[in-house]
mmCIF file of the N, C-alpha and C atoms, coordinates in Angstrom:
data_MODEL
# 
_entry.id   MODEL 
# 
loop_
_atom_site.group_PDB 
_atom_site.id 
_atom_site.type_symbol 
_atom_site.label_atom_id 
_atom_site.label_alt_id 
_atom_site.label_comp_id 
_atom_site.label_asym_id 
_atom_site.label_entity_id 
_atom_site.label_seq_id 
_atom_site.pdbx_PDB_ins_code 
_atom_site.Cartn_x 
_atom_site.Cartn_y 
_atom_site.Cartn_z 
_atom_site.occupancy 
_atom_site.B_iso_or_equiv 
_atom_site.pdbx_formal_charge 
_atom_site.auth_seq_id 
_atom_site.auth_comp_id 
_atom_site.auth_asym_id 
_atom_site.auth_atom_id 
_atom_site.pdbx_PDB_model_num 
ATOM 1   N N  . MET A 1 1  ? 0.671   25.137 21.518  1.00 0.00 ? 1  MET A N  1 
ATOM 2   C CA . MET A 1 1  ? 1.248   24.175 20.936  1.00 0.00 ? 1  MET A CA 1 
ATOM 3   C C  . MET A 1 1  ? 0.167   22.558 21.710  1.00 0.00 ? 1  MET A C  1 
ATOM 4   N N  . VAL A 1 2  ? -0.002  22.785 22.880  1.00 0.00 ? 2  VAL A N  1 
ATOM 5   C CA . VAL A 1 2  ? -0.546  20.990 23.270  1.00 0.00 ? 2  VAL A CA 1 
ATOM 6   C C  . VAL A 1 2  ? -1.776  21.153 23.504  1.00 0.00 ? 2  VAL A C  1 
ATOM 7   N N  . ASN A 1 3  ? -2.273  22.261 23.969  1.00 0.00 ? 3  ASN A N  1 
ATOM 8   C CA . ASN A 1 3  ? -3.783  23.390 23.275  1.00 0.00 ? 3  ASN A CA 1 
ATOM 9   C C  . ASN A 1 3  ? -4.642  22.795 21.927  1.00 0.00 ? 3  ASN A C  1 
ATOM 10  N N  . MET A 1 4  ? -2.923  22.938 21.124  1.00 0.00 ? 4  MET A N  1 
ATOM 11  C CA . MET A 1 4  ? -4.043  23.176 19.800  1.00 0.00 ? 4  MET A CA 1 
ATOM 12  C C  . MET A 1 4  ? -4.117  21.591 19.346  1.00 0.00 ? 4  MET A C  1 
ATOM 13  N N  . LEU A 1 5  ? -3.086  20.373 20.237  1.00 0.00 ? 5  LEU A N  1 
ATOM 14  C CA . LEU A 1 5  ? -3.168  19.224 19.200  1.00 0.00 ? 5  LEU A CA 1 
ATOM 15  C C  . LEU A 1 5  ? -4.351  18.346 20.236  1.00 0.00 ? 5  LEU A C  1 
ATOM 16  N N  . GLN A 1 6  ? -4.628  19.210 21.211  1.00 0.00 ? 6  GLN A N  1 
ATOM 17  C CA . GLN A 1 6  ? -5.512  19.502 21.886  1.00 0.00 ? 6  GLN A CA 1 
ATOM 18  C C  . GLN A 1 6  ? -7.229  18.763 20.977  1.00 0.00 ? 6  GLN A C  1 
ATOM 19  N N  . MET A 1 7  ? -6.980  20.269 20.432  1.00 0.00 ? 7  MET A N  1 
ATOM 20  C CA . MET A 1 7  ? -8.299  21.016 19.698  1.00 0.00 ? 7  MET A CA 1 
ATOM 21  C C  . MET A 1 7  ? -8.315  19.700 18.230  1.00 0.00 ? 7  MET A C  1 
ATOM 22  N N  . ILE A 1 8  ? -7.663  19.243 17.789  1.00 0.00 ? 8  ILE A N  1 
ATOM 23  C CA . ILE A 1 8  ? -7.384  18.779 15.949  1.00 0.00 ? 8  ILE A CA 1 
ATOM 24  C C  . ILE A 1 8  ? -8.102  17.093 16.262  1.00 0.00 ? 8  ILE A C  1 
ATOM 25  N N  . ARG A 1 9  ? -9.220  16.897 15.807  1.00 0.00 ? 9  ARG A N  1 
ATOM 26  C CA . ARG A 1 9  ? -10.115 15.656 15.491  1.00 0.00 ? 9  ARG A CA 1 
ATOM 27  C C  . ARG A 1 9  ? -9.522  14.626 15.441  1.00 0.00 ? 9  ARG A C  1 
ATOM 28  N N  . LEU A 1 10 ? -8.662  14.032 15.766  1.00 0.00 ? 10 LEU A N  1 
ATOM 29  C CA . LEU A 1 10 ? -7.734  12.840 15.546  1.00 0.00 ? 10 LEU A CA 1 
ATOM 30  C C  . LEU A 1 10 ? -8.915  11.388 14.441  1.00 0.00 ? 10 LEU A C  1 
ATOM 31  N N  . ASP A 1 11 ? -10.006 11.270 14.958  1.00 0.00 ? 11 ASP A N  1 
ATOM 32  C CA . ASP A 1 11 ? -10.696 10.503 13.813  1.00 0.00 ? 11 ASP A CA 1 
ATOM 33  C C  . ASP A 1 11 ? -11.125 11.321 12.610  1.00 0.00 ? 11 ASP A C  1 
ATOM 34  N N  . TYR A 1 12 ? -11.166 12.706 12.568  1.00 0.00 ? 12 TYR A N  1 
ATOM 35  C CA . TYR A 1 12 ? -11.698 13.432 11.068  1.00 0.00 ? 12 TYR A CA 1 
ATOM 36  C C  . TYR A 1 12 ? -10.197 13.612 9.963   1.00 0.00 ? 12 TYR A C  1 
ATOM 37  N N  . LEU A 1 13 ? -9.152  13.235 11.373  1.00 0.00 ? 13 LEU A N  1 
ATOM 38  C CA . LEU A 1 13 ? -7.773  13.169 10.789  1.00 0.00 ? 13 LEU A CA 1 
ATOM 39  C C  . LEU A 1 13 ? -7.560  11.834 10.026  1.00 0.00 ? 13 LEU A C  1 
ATOM 40  N N  . SER A 1 14 ? -7.252  11.100 10.613  1.00 0.00 ? 14 SER A N  1 
ATOM 41  C CA . SER A 1 14 ? -7.359  9.384  10.664  1.00 0.00 ? 14 SER A CA 1 
ATOM 42  C C  . SER A 1 14 ? -8.114  9.388  9.559   1.00 0.00 ? 14 SER A C  1 
ATOM 43  N N  . CYS A 1 15 ? -9.646  9.470  9.253   1.00 0.00 ? 15 CYS A N  1 
ATOM 44  C CA . CYS A 1 15 ? -10.577 9.213  8.447   1.00 0.00 ? 15 CYS A CA 1 
ATOM 45  C C  . CYS A 1 15 ? -9.727  10.026 6.738   1.00 0.00 ? 15 CYS A C  1 
ATOM 46  N N  . ILE A 1 16 ? -9.095  11.103 7.184   1.00 0.00 ? 16 ILE A N  1 
ATOM 47  C CA . ILE A 1 16 ? -9.197  11.676 5.616   1.00 0.00 ? 16 ILE A CA 1 
ATOM 48  C C  . ILE A 1 16 ? -7.130  11.520 5.374   1.00 0.00 ? 16 ILE A C  1 
ATOM 49  N N  . LEU A 1 17 ? -6.823  10.821 6.135   1.00 0.00 ? 17 LEU A N  1 
ATOM 50  C CA . LEU A 1 17 ? -5.383  10.153 5.600   1.00 0.00 ? 17 LEU A CA 1 
ATOM 51  C C  . LEU A 1 17 ? -5.397  8.866  5.190   1.00 0.00 ? 17 LEU A C  1 
ATOM 52  N N  . THR A 1 18 ? -6.666  7.812  5.910   1.00 0.00 ? 18 THR A N  1 
ATOM 53  C CA . THR A 1 18 ? -7.607  7.021  5.146   1.00 0.00 ? 18 THR A CA 1 
ATOM 54  C C  . THR A 1 18 ? -7.495  7.342  3.339   1.00 0.00 ? 18 THR A C  1 
ATOM 55  N N  . VAL A 1 19 ? -8.458  8.482  3.545   1.00 0.00 ? 19 VAL A N  1 
ATOM 56  C CA . VAL A 1 19 ? -8.745  8.286  1.903   1.00 0.00 ? 19 VAL A CA 1 
ATOM 57  C C  . VAL A 1 19 ? -7.936  8.382  0.893   1.00 0.00 ? 19 VAL A C  1 
ATOM 58  N N  . LEU A 1 20 ? -6.820  9.509  1.816   1.00 0.00 ? 20 LEU A N  1 
ATOM 59  C CA . LEU A 1 20 ? -5.720  10.518 1.115   1.00 0.00 ? 20 LEU A CA 1 
ATOM 60  C C  . LEU A 1 20 ? -4.316  9.062  0.548   1.00 0.00 ? 20 LEU A C  1 
ATOM 61  N N  . ALA A 1 21 ? -4.799  7.678  1.712   1.00 0.00 ? 21 ALA A N  1 
ATOM 62  C CA . ALA A 1 21 ? -3.905  6.334  1.070   1.00 0.00 ? 21 ALA A CA 1 
ATOM 63  C C  . ALA A 1 21 ? -4.262  5.393  0.215   1.00 0.00 ? 21 ALA A C  1 
ATOM 64  N N  . THR A 1 22 ? -5.507  4.905  0.822   1.00 0.00 ? 22 THR A N  1 
ATOM 65  C CA . THR A 1 22 ? -6.434  4.428  -0.748  1.00 0.00 ? 22 THR A CA 1 
ATOM 66  C C  . THR A 1 22 ? -6.075  4.505  -1.673  1.00 0.00 ? 22 THR A C  1 
ATOM 67  N N  . VAL A 1 23 ? -6.645  6.460  -1.897  1.00 0.00 ? 23 VAL A N  1 
ATOM 68  C CA . VAL A 1 23 ? -6.157  7.207  -3.513  1.00 0.00 ? 23 VAL A CA 1 
ATOM 69  C C  . VAL A 1 23 ? -4.556  6.670  -4.289  1.00 0.00 ? 23 VAL A C  1 
ATOM 70  N N  . LEU A 1 24 ? -3.486  7.163  -2.900  1.00 0.00 ? 24 LEU A N  1 
ATOM 71  C CA . LEU A 1 24 ? -2.191  7.225  -3.636  1.00 0.00 ? 24 LEU A CA 1 
ATOM 72  C C  . LEU A 1 24 ? -1.599  5.852  -3.519  1.00 0.00 ? 24 LEU A C  1 
ATOM 73  N N  . ILE A 1 25 ? -2.508  4.427  -2.979  1.00 0.00 ? 25 ILE A N  1 
ATOM 74  C CA . ILE A 1 25 ? -2.071  3.674  -3.004  1.00 0.00 ? 25 ILE A CA 1 
ATOM 75  C C  . ILE A 1 25 ? -2.857  2.417  -4.032  1.00 0.00 ? 25 ILE A C  1 
ATOM 76  N N  . GLY A 1 26 ? -3.757  3.364  -4.767  1.00 0.00 ? 26 GLY A N  1 
ATOM 77  C CA . GLY A 1 26 ? -4.969  3.206  -6.287  1.00 0.00 ? 26 GLY A CA 1 
ATOM 78  C C  . GLY A 1 26 ? -3.722  3.033  -7.490  1.00 0.00 ? 26 GLY A C  1 
ATOM 79  N N  . LYS A 1 27 ? -4.053  4.255  -7.347  1.00 0.00 ? 27 LYS A N  1 
ATOM 80  C CA . LYS A 1 27 ? -2.607  5.640  -8.614  1.00 0.00 ? 27 LYS A CA 1 
ATOM 81  C C  . LYS A 1 27 ? -1.360  4.328  -8.074  1.00 0.00 ? 27 LYS A C  1 
ATOM 82  N N  . LYS A 1 28 ? -0.989  3.920  -7.470  1.00 0.00 ? 28 LYS A N  1 
ATOM 83  C CA . LYS A 1 28 ? 0.304   2.724  -7.610  1.00 0.00 ? 28 LYS A CA 1 
ATOM 84  C C  . LYS A 1 28 ? 1.603   4.127  -7.122  1.00 0.00 ? 28 LYS A C  1 
ATOM 85  N N  . LEU A 1 29 ? 1.238   5.024  -5.818  1.00 0.00 ? 29 LEU A N  1 
ATOM 86  C CA . LEU A 1 29 ? 2.363   5.568  -5.413  1.00 0.00 ? 29 LEU A CA 1 
ATOM 87  C C  . LEU A 1 29 ? 3.335   5.480  -4.739  1.00 0.00 ? 29 LEU A C  1 
ATOM 88  N N  . TRP A 1 30 ? 3.936   5.566  -4.322  1.00 0.00 ? 30 TRP A N  1 
ATOM 89  C CA . TRP A 1 30 ? 4.643   4.463  -3.000  1.00 0.00 ? 30 TRP A CA 1 
ATOM 90  C C  . TRP A 1 30 ? 4.275   5.273  -1.884  1.00 0.00 ? 30 TRP A C  1 
ATOM 91  N N  . GLN A 1 31 ? 3.934   6.757  -2.358  1.00 0.00 ? 31 GLN A N  1 
ATOM 92  C CA . GLN A 1 31 ? 3.769   8.151  -0.950  1.00 0.00 ? 31 GLN A CA 1 
ATOM 93  C C  . GLN A 1 31 ? 2.210   7.836  0.379   1.00 0.00 ? 31 GLN A C  1 
ATOM 94  N N  . GLY A 1 32 ? 1.440   6.793  -1.179  1.00 0.00 ? 32 GLY A N  1 
ATOM 95  C CA . GLY A 1 32 ? 0.605   6.155  0.169   1.00 0.00 ? 32 GLY A CA 1 
ATOM 96  C C  . GLY A 1 32 ? 1.143   5.813  1.126   1.00 0.00 ? 32 GLY A C  1 
ATOM 97  N N  . TRP A 1 33 ? 2.394   4.139  1.482   1.00 0.00 ? 33 TRP A N  1 
ATOM 98  C CA . TRP A 1 33 ? 2.501   3.701  1.905   1.00 0.00 ? 33 TRP A CA 1 
ATOM 99  C C  . TRP A 1 33 ? 2.853   5.103  3.013   1.00 0.00 ? 33 TRP A C  1 
ATOM 100 N N  . VAL A 1 34 ? 2.831   5.367  2.612   1.00 0.00 ? 34 VAL A N  1 
ATOM 101 C CA . VAL A 1 34 ? 4.314   6.744  3.922   1.00 0.00 ? 34 VAL A CA 1 
ATOM 102 C C  . VAL A 1 34 ? 2.510   7.554  4.315   1.00 0.00 ? 34 VAL A C  1 
ATOM 103 N N  . VAL A 1 35 ? 1.470   7.767  3.909   1.00 0.00 ? 35 VAL A N  1 
ATOM 104 C CA . VAL A 1 35 ? 0.855   8.141  4.427   1.00 0.00 ? 35 VAL A CA 1 
ATOM 105 C C  . VAL A 1 35 ? -0.317  7.452  5.384   1.00 0.00 ? 35 VAL A C  1 
ATOM 106 N N  . ALA A 1 36 ? 0.046   5.675  5.034   1.00 0.00 ? 36 ALA A N  1 
ATOM 107 C CA . ALA A 1 36 ? -0.653  4.498  5.743   1.00 0.00 ? 36 ALA A CA 1 
ATOM 108 C C  . ALA A 1 36 ? -0.271  4.051  6.999   1.00 0.00 ? 36 ALA A C  1 
ATOM 109 N N  . ALA A 1 37 ? 1.084   5.310  6.346   1.00 0.00 ? 37 ALA A N  1 
ATOM 110 C CA . ALA A 1 37 ? 1.661   4.567  8.201   1.00 0.00 ? 37 ALA A CA 1 
ATOM 111 C C  . ALA A 1 37 ? 1.715   5.740  8.815   1.00 0.00 ? 37 ALA A C  1 
ATOM 112 N N  . LEU A 1 38 ? 1.401   6.487  8.758   1.00 0.00 ? 38 LEU A N  1 
ATOM 113 C CA . LEU A 1 38 ? 0.710   8.360  9.582   1.00 0.00 ? 38 LEU A CA 1 
ATOM 114 C C  . LEU A 1 38 ? -0.599  7.804  10.480  1.00 0.00 ? 38 LEU A C  1 
ATOM 115 N N  . ASN A 1 39 ? -1.321  7.449  9.256   1.00 0.00 ? 39 ASN A N  1 
ATOM 116 C CA . ASN A 1 39 ? -2.636  7.370  9.515   1.00 0.00 ? 39 ASN A CA 1 
ATOM 117 C C  . ASN A 1 39 ? -2.101  6.504  10.889  1.00 0.00 ? 39 ASN A C  1 
ATOM 118 N N  . SER A 1 40 ? -1.149  5.272  10.287  1.00 0.00 ? 40 SER A N  1 
ATOM 119 C CA . SER A 1 40 ? -1.322  4.114  11.611  1.00 0.00 ? 40 SER A CA 1 
ATOM 120 C C  . SER A 1 40 ? -1.015  4.775  12.833  1.00 0.00 ? 40 SER A C  1 
ATOM 121 N N  . ALA A 1 41 ? -0.061  5.350  13.320  1.00 0.00 ? 41 ALA A N  1 
ATOM 122 C CA . ALA A 1 41 ? 0.778   6.283  14.118  1.00 0.00 ? 41 ALA A CA 1 
ATOM 123 C C  . ALA A 1 41 ? -0.897  6.593  14.943  1.00 0.00 ? 41 ALA A C  1 
ATOM 124 N N  . VAL A 1 42 ? -1.685  7.995  13.905  1.00 0.00 ? 42 VAL A N  1 
ATOM 125 C CA . VAL A 1 42 ? -2.503  8.525  14.646  1.00 0.00 ? 42 VAL A CA 1 
ATOM 126 C C  . VAL A 1 42 ? -3.775  7.358  15.030  1.00 0.00 ? 42 VAL A C  1 
ATOM 127 N N  . VAL A 1 43 ? -3.916  6.792  14.294  1.00 0.00 ? 43 VAL A N  1 
ATOM 128 C CA . VAL A 1 43 ? -5.042  5.000  15.157  1.00 0.00 ? 43 VAL A CA 1 
ATOM 129 C C  . VAL A 1 43 ? -4.291  4.958  16.764  1.00 0.00 ? 43 VAL A C  1 
ATOM 130 N N  . CYS A 1 44 ? -2.628  4.604  16.936  1.00 0.00 ? 44 CYS A N  1 
ATOM 131 C CA . CYS A 1 44 ? -2.547  4.775  18.114  1.00 0.00 ? 44 CYS A CA 1 
ATOM 132 C C  . CYS A 1 44 ? -2.290  5.340  19.175  1.00 0.00 ? 44 CYS A C  1 
ATOM 133 N N  . VAL A 1 45 ? -2.208  6.879  18.573  1.00 0.00 ? 45 VAL A N  1 
ATOM 134 C CA . VAL A 1 45 ? -2.636  7.635  19.576  1.00 0.00 ? 45 VAL A CA 1 
ATOM 135 C C  . VAL A 1 45 ? -4.184  7.171  20.098  1.00 0.00 ? 45 VAL A C  1 
ATOM 136 N N  . ILE A 1 46 ? -4.950  7.409  19.140  1.00 0.00 ? 46 ILE A N  1 
ATOM 137 C CA . ILE A 1 46 ? -6.632  7.316  18.718  1.00 0.00 ? 46 ILE A CA 1 
ATOM 138 C C  . ILE A 1 46 ? -6.658  6.889  20.389  1.00 0.00 ? 46 ILE A C  1 
ATOM 139 N N  . GLY A 1 47 ? -6.462  5.018  19.926  1.00 0.00 ? 47 GLY A N  1 
ATOM 140 C CA . GLY A 1 47 ? -6.402  3.914  20.921  1.00 0.00 ? 47 GLY A CA 1 
ATOM 141 C C  . GLY A 1 47 ? -5.904  4.516  22.180  1.00 0.00 ? 47 GLY A C  1 
ATOM 142 N N  . VAL A 1 48 ? -4.345  4.742  22.545  1.00 0.00 ? 48 VAL A N  1 
ATOM 143 C CA . VAL A 1 48 ? -4.392  5.430  23.960  1.00 0.00 ? 48 VAL A CA 1 
ATOM 144 C C  . VAL A 1 48 ? -4.857  6.485  24.779  1.00 0.00 ? 48 VAL A C  1 
ATOM 145 N N  . ARG A 1 49 ? -5.279  7.092  23.924  1.00 0.00 ? 49 ARG A N  1 
ATOM 146 C CA . ARG A 1 49 ? -6.776  8.363  24.476  1.00 0.00 ? 49 ARG A CA 1 
ATOM 147 C C  . ARG A 1 49 ? -7.740  8.012  24.603  1.00 0.00 ? 49 ARG A C  1 
ATOM 148 N N  . THR A 1 50 ? -8.134  6.595  24.292  1.00 0.00 ? 50 THR A N  1 
ATOM 149 C CA . THR A 1 50 ? -9.441  5.612  24.861  1.00 0.00 ? 50 THR A CA 1 
ATOM 150 C C  . THR A 1 50 ? -9.665  5.638  24.962  1.00 0.00 ? 50 THR A C  1 
ATOM 151 N N  . ALA A 1 51 ? -8.206  4.736  26.004  1.00 0.00 ? 51 ALA A N  1 
ATOM 152 C CA . ALA A 1 51 ? -8.268  3.496  26.844  1.00 0.00 ? 51 ALA A CA 1 
ATOM 153 C C  . ALA A 1 51 ? -8.131  1.767  25.602  1.00 0.00 ? 51 ALA A C  1 
ATOM 154 N N  . GLN A 1 52 ? -7.420  1.970  24.823  1.00 0.00 ? 52 GLN A N  1 
ATOM 155 C CA . GLN A 1 52 ? -8.479  0.767  23.397  1.00 0.00 ? 52 GLN A CA 1 
ATOM 156 C C  . GLN A 1 52 ? -7.082  0.803  23.292  1.00 0.00 ? 52 GLN A C  1 
ATOM 157 N N  . PHE A 1 53 ? -6.303  -0.114 23.689  1.00 0.00 ? 53 PHE A N  1 
ATOM 158 C CA . PHE A 1 53 ? -4.763  -0.701 23.685  1.00 0.00 ? 53 PHE A CA 1 
ATOM 159 C C  . PHE A 1 53 ? -4.985  -1.666 23.014  1.00 0.00 ? 53 PHE A C  1 
ATOM 160 N N  . GLY A 1 54 ? -5.773  -1.952 22.331  1.00 0.00 ? 54 GLY A N  1 
ATOM 161 C CA . GLY A 1 54 ? -5.876  -3.803 20.869  1.00 0.00 ? 54 GLY A CA 1 
ATOM 162 C C  . GLY A 1 54 ? -5.139  -2.797 19.666  1.00 0.00 ? 54 GLY A C  1 
ATOM 163 N N  . PHE A 1 55 ? -5.472  -1.572 19.640  1.00 0.00 ? 55 PHE A N  1 
ATOM 164 C CA . PHE A 1 55 ? -5.662  -1.560 18.472  1.00 0.00 ? 55 PHE A CA 1 
ATOM 165 C C  . PHE A 1 55 ? -3.697  -0.232 18.014  1.00 0.00 ? 55 PHE A C  1 
ATOM 166 N N  . VAL A 1 56 ? -2.903  -0.631 19.561  1.00 0.00 ? 56 VAL A N  1 
ATOM 167 C CA . VAL A 1 56 ? -2.187  -0.197 19.219  1.00 0.00 ? 56 VAL A CA 1 
ATOM 168 C C  . VAL A 1 56 ? -0.745  -1.099 18.530  1.00 0.00 ? 56 VAL A C  1 
ATOM 169 N N  . PRO A 1 57 ? -0.596  -2.167 19.559  1.00 0.00 ? 57 PRO A N  1 
ATOM 170 C CA . PRO A 1 57 ? -0.172  -3.355 18.811  1.00 0.00 ? 57 PRO A CA 1 
ATOM 171 C C  . PRO A 1 57 ? -0.916  -4.078 17.488  1.00 0.00 ? 57 PRO A C  1 
ATOM 172 N N  . ALA A 1 58 ? -2.527  -3.452 16.528  1.00 0.00 ? 58 ALA A N  1 
ATOM 173 C CA . ALA A 1 58 ? -2.402  -4.475 15.749  1.00 0.00 ? 58 ALA A CA 1 
ATOM 174 C C  . ALA A 1 58 ? -1.906  -2.515 15.116  1.00 0.00 ? 58 ALA A C  1 
ATOM 175 N N  . ASN A 1 59 ? -1.670  -1.659 14.911  1.00 0.00 ? 59 ASN A N  1 
ATOM 176 C CA . ASN A 1 59 ? -1.573  -0.238 14.373  1.00 0.00 ? 59 ASN A CA 1 
ATOM 177 C C  . ASN A 1 59 ? 0.837   -0.405 14.281  1.00 0.00 ? 59 ASN A C  1 
ATOM 178 N N  . ILE A 1 60 ? 1.395   -1.113 15.481  1.00 0.00 ? 60 ILE A N  1 
ATOM 179 C CA . ILE A 1 60 ? 2.595   -1.131 14.930  1.00 0.00 ? 60 ILE A CA 1 
ATOM 180 C C  . ILE A 1 60 ? 3.231   -2.133 13.488  1.00 0.00 ? 60 ILE A C  1 
ATOM 181 N N  . LEU A 1 61 ? 1.969   -3.116 13.780  1.00 0.00 ? 61 LEU A N  1 
ATOM 182 C CA . LEU A 1 61 ? 2.286   -4.428 12.717  1.00 0.00 ? 61 LEU A CA 1 
ATOM 183 C C  . LEU A 1 61 ? 2.510   -4.270 11.955  1.00 0.00 ? 61 LEU A C  1 
ATOM 184 N N  . CYS A 1 62 ? 0.981   -3.379 11.456  1.00 0.00 ? 62 CYS A N  1 
ATOM 185 C CA . CYS A 1 62 ? 0.740   -2.405 10.369  1.00 0.00 ? 62 CYS A CA 1 
ATOM 186 C C  . CYS A 1 62 ? 1.559   -1.562 9.346   1.00 0.00 ? 62 CYS A C  1 
ATOM 187 N N  . ILE A 1 63 ? 2.250   -0.714 10.561  1.00 0.00 ? 63 ILE A N  1 
ATOM 188 C CA . ILE A 1 63 ? 3.467   -0.092 10.457  1.00 0.00 ? 63 ILE A CA 1 
ATOM 189 C C  . ILE A 1 63 ? 4.951   -0.568 9.877   1.00 0.00 ? 63 ILE A C  1 
ATOM 190 N N  . ALA A 1 64 ? 4.791   -1.976 10.040  1.00 0.00 ? 64 ALA A N  1 
ATOM 191 C CA . ALA A 1 64 ? 5.807   -2.219 10.140  1.00 0.00 ? 64 ALA A CA 1 
ATOM 192 C C  . ALA A 1 64 ? 5.995   -2.967 8.772   1.00 0.00 ? 64 ALA A C  1 
ATOM 193 N N  . LEU A 1 65 ? 4.352   -3.767 7.892   1.00 0.00 ? 65 LEU A N  1 
ATOM 194 C CA . LEU A 1 65 ? 4.050   -4.362 6.804   1.00 0.00 ? 65 LEU A CA 1 
ATOM 195 C C  . LEU A 1 65 ? 3.825   -2.782 5.848   1.00 0.00 ? 65 LEU A C  1 
ATOM 196 N N  . TYR A 1 66 ? 3.789   -1.423 6.501   1.00 0.00 ? 66 TYR A N  1 
ATOM 197 C CA . TYR A 1 66 ? 3.853   -0.708 5.411   1.00 0.00 ? 66 TYR A CA 1 
ATOM 198 C C  . TYR A 1 66 ? 5.355   -0.129 5.060   1.00 0.00 ? 66 TYR A C  1 
ATOM 199 N N  . ALA A 1 67 ? 5.847   -0.238 5.878   1.00 0.00 ? 67 ALA A N  1 
ATOM 200 C CA . ALA A 1 67 ? 7.678   0.058  5.339   1.00 0.00 ? 67 ALA A CA 1 
ATOM 201 C C  . ALA A 1 67 ? 8.218   -0.981 4.440   1.00 0.00 ? 67 ALA A C  1 
ATOM 202 N N  . THR A 1 68 ? 7.541   -2.617 4.892   1.00 0.00 ? 68 THR A N  1 
ATOM 203 C CA . THR A 1 68 ? 8.151   -3.748 4.023   1.00 0.00 ? 68 THR A CA 1 
ATOM 204 C C  . THR A 1 68 ? 7.613   -3.097 2.277   1.00 0.00 ? 68 THR A C  1 
ATOM 205 N N  . ASN A 1 69 ? 6.244   -3.097 2.268   1.00 0.00 ? 69 ASN A N  1 
ATOM 206 C CA . ASN A 1 69 ? 5.750   -2.950 0.792   1.00 0.00 ? 69 ASN A CA 1 
ATOM 207 C C  . ASN A 1 69 ? 6.273   -1.969 0.396   1.00 0.00 ? 69 ASN A C  1 
ATOM 208 N N  . LEU A 1 70 ? 6.045   -0.275 1.255   1.00 0.00 ? 70 LEU A N  1 
ATOM 209 C CA . LEU A 1 70 ? 7.286   0.688  1.035   1.00 0.00 ? 70 LEU A CA 1 
ATOM 210 C C  . LEU A 1 70 ? 9.114   0.301  0.001   1.00 0.00 ? 70 LEU A C  1 
ATOM 211 N N  . LEU A 1 71 ? 9.385   -0.071 0.834   1.00 0.00 ? 71 LEU A N  1 
ATOM 212 C CA . LEU A 1 71 ? 10.409  -1.203 0.273   1.00 0.00 ? 71 LEU A CA 1 
ATOM 213 C C  . LEU A 1 71 ? 10.879  -2.172 -0.777  1.00 0.00 ? 71 LEU A C  1 
ATOM 214 N N  . ASN A 1 72 ? 9.352   -2.380 -0.523  1.00 0.00 ? 72 ASN A N  1 
ATOM 215 C CA . ASN A 1 72 ? 9.097   -2.870 -2.193  1.00 0.00 ? 72 ASN A CA 1 
ATOM 216 C C  . ASN A 1 72 ? 8.849   -2.413 -3.315  1.00 0.00 ? 72 ASN A C  1 
ATOM 217 N N  . TRP A 1 73 ? 8.177   -1.135 -3.096  1.00 0.00 ? 73 TRP A N  1 
ATOM 218 C CA . TRP A 1 73 ? 6.956   -0.491 -4.407  1.00 0.00 ? 73 TRP A CA 1 
ATOM 219 C C  . TRP A 1 73 ? 8.311   0.374  -4.915  1.00 0.00 ? 73 TRP A C  1 
ATOM 220 N N  . ARG A 1 74 ? 8.908   0.501  -4.398  1.00 0.00 ? 74 ARG A N  1 
ATOM 221 C CA . ARG A 1 74 ? 10.411  1.750  -4.691  1.00 0.00 ? 74 ARG A CA 1 
ATOM 222 C C  . ARG A 1 74 ? 11.164  1.324  -5.665  1.00 0.00 ? 74 ARG A C  1 
ATOM 223 N N  . PRO A 1 75 ? 10.947  2.332  -6.403  1.00 0.00 ? 75 PRO A N  1 
ATOM 224 C CA . PRO A 1 75 ? 11.552  2.109  -8.086  1.00 0.00 ? 75 PRO A CA 1 
ATOM 225 C C  . PRO A 1 75 ? 12.950  1.916  -7.130  1.00 0.00 ? 75 PRO A C  1 
ATOM 226 N N  . LYS A 1 76 ? 13.510  0.693  -8.500  1.00 0.00 ? 76 LYS A N  1 
ATOM 227 C CA . LYS A 1 76 ? 14.312  -0.170 -7.841  1.00 0.00 ? 76 LYS A CA 1 
ATOM 228 C C  . LYS A 1 76 ? 15.421  0.894  -8.911  1.00 0.00 ? 76 LYS A C  1 
ATOM 229 N N  . LYS A 1 77 ? 16.706  1.032  -8.288  1.00 0.00 ? 77 LYS A N  1 
ATOM 230 C CA . LYS A 1 77 ? 18.270  2.222  -8.955  1.00 0.00 ? 77 LYS A CA 1 
ATOM 231 C C  . LYS A 1 77 ? 18.514  1.384  -10.501 1.00 0.00 ? 77 LYS A C  1 
ATOM 232 N N  . GLN A 1 78 ? 18.291  1.739  -11.407 1.00 0.00 ? 78 GLN A N  1 
ATOM 233 C CA . GLN A 1 78 ? 19.265  0.818  -12.533 1.00 0.00 ? 78 GLN A CA 1 
ATOM 234 C C  . GLN A 1 78 ? 20.992  1.027  -12.484 1.00 0.00 ? 78 GLN A C  1 
ATOM 235 N N  . ASP A 1 79 ? 21.557  0.183  -12.336 1.00 0.00 ? 79 ASP A N  1 
ATOM 236 C CA . ASP A 1 79 ? 23.448  -0.328 -12.445 1.00 0.00 ? 79 ASP A CA 1 
ATOM 237 C C  . ASP A 1 79 ? 23.172  0.604  -13.830 1.00 0.00 ? 79 ASP A C  1 
ATOM 238 N N  . GLN A 1 80 ? 24.637  1.091  -13.828 1.00 0.00 ? 80 GLN A N  1 
ATOM 239 C CA . GLN A 1 80 ? 24.488  2.328  -15.124 1.00 0.00 ? 80 GLN A CA 1 
ATOM 240 C C  . GLN A 1 80 ? 25.888  1.403  -15.211 1.00 0.00 ? 80 GLN A C  1 
# 
């Protein structure tokens, strides 16, 4: 399993997730915020692996922002 994770190109994965999140959010789908948060987690891993630690707090803040947006974008349940 560890060898498989080392073979995954996280930069390409992040690229795909960025495009997917942008398309989903552009279509006003709340799932885009979930994909964007997943992408921020991938960027955190990239930052740690490359010793570019400035990416970590910035993307943790982005994950919190995405969670807030997700809560605001989700359809509200109507009282019956």
